N, C-alpha and C positions, 0 to 999 in steps of 0.2 A: 851624575846628580841624582841617582835613584834614591828615593825616600827622603829627599831634602825639601824644604819649604821654598817655593819659588815666588812667594808674594801673593797679594790680593787679600780678600776677606779671610779672617781667621775662622775656621769652622767652629760652630757652637760646640762646647765640650772641650776645647782646647785653648791655650794661651801661648803667646810667644815669649821665649826666654833665652837669654844669652848663655850659651854653654861652652864658650871658649873658642868656637870656630871663627875663622876669618876667611874672606873670599880672596880671589886672585890679586885683588888690589890691597890686600891686608887690612880690610875694613871689617868690623865685627858683623857677624851674621847671627840672627836670632833663629831658634828652632822651635818647632811645635812641640808642646808638652801637654799632656792630659790635665785639664782642670777638673779636679775631683768633684767639686760642687756641681758643676755644669754636666759632668759625665753621668752623675746619677739621674739627672732628668732625661738625658739621651738614652740611658739604659732602660729607664721606665717606659719611654716611648716605644722602644724596640720590643719590650715585653708585651705592651698593650697590642701592638701590631701583630706579632707572631704568635703569642699564646692566647690572647683574648680575641683576636680577629677584628680589632678596631680598624676603621678606615681613618684617613687623615682628618676628616671633619670631626669625627667623633673623638679623636685624640686631642684636637684643639679644644673642643667643648670640655673634655675631661681636665685639660691643663688649666683652662679658664676658671672652672669651678674649684680646683685644687688651689689656684692662686688666691682666690678670694677667701678660702678657708684658711690658708697658711698666712694670709696677709703679706705676701711677698709680690710686690708689683713690678719687680725689675727683671723678671724672666722674659727675654725676648720671645721665647717660644710660647708663652702663655698670653700673648697679646690677642686682640680680636682676630678673627679668621682672615679678614681682608688684608691686614698688615703683615701677616706671616705666611700667606699662601705660597710665596715664592721659595720658602725654605723647606716646606713639607716634603716634597718628593725626594730631596737629597738625604733626608734623615734615614731612609731605608738603606742607603749605601754608605752611611757615615762611618768613618774609620774606627771610631771609638766602640762601635757596636760589635766589632770583631773581637774585642778584648774580653 
């Protein structure tokens, strides 16, 4: 099962898509694929952390300001810091950042 989606919350920057695979019971299985729109946000976060030296709170502030400027209110990573704190630490290990 190496590299296959086992279930749970879909990481930000990905979406589930049926690619024709089935499980042992011959039921359809969905796979993780990169969501291009969301992956640009993840790559921007990675750039801010690695190249600019931002910490997670500063990244959250940056995303909040950018959200208001872009008037896009649906980015889960651009919500207030208290609602997204649980997601920040995992961003540094996010699979899309290796792409």
